[in-house]
C-alpha positions in Angstrom: -46.6 15.2 -43.3 -46.7 18.3 -41.0 -43.0 18.4 -41.0 -42.5 18.3 -44.8 -41.8 22.1 -45.1 -39.4 22.2 -42.2 -35.8 22.5 -43.3 -33.4 19.8 -42.0 -30.4 21.0 -40.2 -27.3 20.6 -42.3 -25.0 17.8 -41.2 -21.9 19.1 -39.7 -19.0 16.9 -40.7 -16.3 16.6 -38.0 -12.7 16.3 -39.1 -11.0 16.6 -35.7 -7.9 14.6 -35.0 -5.3 14.9 -32.3 -2.1 16.9 -32.9 1.3 15.4 -32.2 1.5 17.3 -28.9 -2.0 16.2 -27.9 -1.0 12.6 -28.7 2.1 12.7 -26.5 0.0 14.1 -23.6 -2.7 11.5 -24.1 -0.2 8.6 -23.9 1.5 10.2 -20.9 -1.7 10.4 -19.0 -2.9 6.9 -19.9 0.4 5.3 -18.9 0.7 7.3 -15.7 -2.8 6.3 -14.6 -2.2 2.6 -15.4 1.0 2.7 -13.4 -0.9 4.1 -10.4 -4.0 2.0 -10.7 -3.9 -1.4 -12.5 -7.7 -1.7 -12.2 -7.8 0.8 -15.2 -6.2 -1.8 -17.4 -9.4 -2.5 -19.4 -10.2 1.2 -20.0 -6.6 2.1 -20.9 -6.4 -0.9 -23.2 -9.7 0.1 -24.9 -8.4 3.6 -25.7 -5.1 2.3 -26.9 -6.8 -0.2 -29.3 -8.9 2.7 -30.7 -5.7 4.6 -31.3 -3.7 1.7 -32.8 -6.4 0.0 -35.0 -8.8 2.8 -36.2 -11.7 0.4 -35.4 -15.1 1.6 -34.3 -15.8 1.7 -30.5 -18.8 -0.6 -31.0 -16.6 -3.2 -32.9 -14.0 -3.4 -30.1 -16.6 -3.5 -27.4 -18.3 -6.6 -28.8 -15.1 -8.5 -29.8 -14.8 -11.8 -27.9 -11.8 -14.0 -27.2 -13.1 -16.4 -29.8 -12.9 -13.5 -32.4 -9.2 -13.0 -31.8 -7.0 -14.8 -34.3 -3.5 -13.6 -33.5 -2.9 -10.9 -36.2 -6.5 -9.9 -36.4 -10.0 -9.8 -34.8 -12.7 -11.2 -37.0 -16.3 -10.1 -36.4 -19.3 -11.8 -38.0 -21.7 -9.1 -37.0 -20.6 -5.5 -37.6 -21.8 -2.1 -39.0 -21.0 -2.8 -42.6 -22.1 -6.5 -42.9 -24.7 -5.9 -45.6 -22.7 -8.1 -48.0 -22.5 -10.9 -45.4 -18.7 -10.7 -45.1 -16.9 -10.7 -41.8 -15.0 -7.7 -40.7 -11.3 -8.1 -40.0 -9.7 -5.7 -37.6 -6.0 -6.0 -38.3 -3.6 -5.8 -35.3 -0.1 -4.3 -35.4 2.5 -5.4 -32.8 1.3 -2.6 -30.5 -2.3 -3.9 -30.5 -1.2 -7.5 -30.0 0.8 -6.4 -27.0 -2.3 -4.7 -25.5 -4.4 -7.8 -26.0 -1.8 -10.1 -24.6 -1.7 -8.0 -21.5 -5.4 -8.8 -21.1 -5.1 -12.6 -21.5 -5.2 -13.1 -17.7 -8.8 -11.7 -17.9 -10.1 -14.4 -20.2 -12.8 -15.1 -17.6 -14.6 -12.2 -19.3 -16.4 -13.1 -22.6 -15.3 -10.0 -24.4 -11.6 -9.1 -24.9 -11.9 -5.6 -23.3 -14.5 -6.5 -20.7 -16.2 -3.1 -20.8 -18.5 -1.4 -23.3 -17.1 2.2 -23.1 -14.0 3.9 -21.7 -15.7 7.3 -21.8 -15.2 8.1 -18.1 -11.4 7.6 -18.3 -11.2 9.4 -21.6 -12.9 12.5 -20.2 -10.6 12.4 -17.2 -7.5 12.0 -19.4 -8.5 15.0 -21.5 -9.1 17.2 -18.5 -5.7 16.3 -17.0 -4.0 17.0 -20.4 -5.6 20.4 -20.6 -4.6 21.3 -17.0 -1.0 20.1 -17.3 -0.4 21.5 -20.8 -2.8 24.4 -21.4 -0.8 25.7 -24.4 -0.6 22.5 -26.4 -3.9 21.0 -25.2 -6.2 24.0 -25.0 -8.8 22.4 -27.2 -8.3 18.7 -26.4 -11.7 18.5 -24.7 -13.2 18.7 -28.2 -11.8 15.3 -29.2 -14.3 12.5 -28.9 -13.4 8.8 -28.7 -14.6 8.5 -32.4 -12.0 11.1 -33.4 -9.3 8.6 -32.5 -10.5 6.8 -35.6 -10.1 10.1 -37.6 -6.6 10.4 -36.3 -5.8 6.9 -37.4 -6.8 7.8 -41.0 -4.7 10.9 -40.9 -1.6 9.0 -39.6 -2.2 6.3 -42.3 -1.7 9.1 -44.9 1.5 10.2 -43.1 2.7 6.6 -43.3 2.0 6.5 -47.0 -0.8 4.0 -46.9 -3.1 4.7 -49.8 -6.8 5.6 -49.6 -8.2 2.3 -50.6 -5.9 0.3 -48.3 -6.7 2.6 -45.4 -10.4 2.2 -46.0 -9.9 -1.6 -45.9 -8.2 -1.4 -42.5 -10.9 0.9 -41.1 -13.8 -1.1 -42.6 -15.4 1.7 -44.6 -18.6 0.6 -46.2 -18.4 3.1 -49.0 -15.4 1.3 -50.4 -17.3 -2.0 -50.9 -17.9 -1.4 -54.6 -14.2 -0.4 -55.2 -13.1 -3.6 -53.5 -14.9 -5.7 -56.0 -12.5 -4.6 -58.6 -9.3 -4.3 -56.5 -8.7 -7.1 -54.0 -6.4 -6.2 -51.1 -4.5 -9.2 -49.9 -4.2 -10.0 -46.2 -0.4 -9.6 -46.3 -0.8 -6.1 -47.5 -3.2 -5.2 -44.7 -0.9 -6.7 -42.2 2.1 -4.7 -43.5 0.0 -1.5 -43.6 -1.2 -1.8 -40.0 2.4 -2.3 -38.8 3.5 0.8 -40.7 0.7 2.9 -39.0 1.5 1.5 -35.6 5.1 2.4 -35.9 4.2 5.9 -37.1 1.9 6.4 -34.1 4.6 5.4 -31.7 7.5 7.0 -33.5 8.1 9.2 -30.4 6.5 7.1 -27.7 7.6 4.0 -25.7 5.0 1.6 -24.4 5.2 0.8 -20.7 6.3 -2.7 -19.5 2.6 -3.7 -19.1 2.4 -3.9 -22.9 5.8 -5.2 -23.8 
């Protein structure tokens, strides 16, 4: 192997999550844009579900209306399906409101109707930075995947323990632990509500999602 002596680059682990100030600016920009242009409903909804559920972007992108079961989305194929089990994405009241606002779009096979809200996300970050340069000076460094990191951080603030947070987020590394400690659905449902309330502790959803 001619590359056997070449050192691999060390993996840089990212731990970026939004600050409370960045969160408020993100919500403000999302809601303002939706109020001005309803065609952005799918992109705004996608970003909101990433914030509220801690799910992976790929999981939400592939979720169909048939996968939605009221309090949760259940995926048969997902990133951590090596054990053959389905992946439940638990939905708090905020997430359910977002999905219900999309019900008029059931002509689309997937719930969100798009694969990636990256264009809107980049635009929102730029607007936040321009309008609040002091509190959002580094917001351009936040990736869509970092919304998942933020969910994990807020779960800790909401006093949801490590294993239960991992269950909500679908962490593969917890599969062995879960063999010995079963987490009941009612616990996951309670936890996702606690986290949703913590995320929106100082934010009010617009009428579109009420």
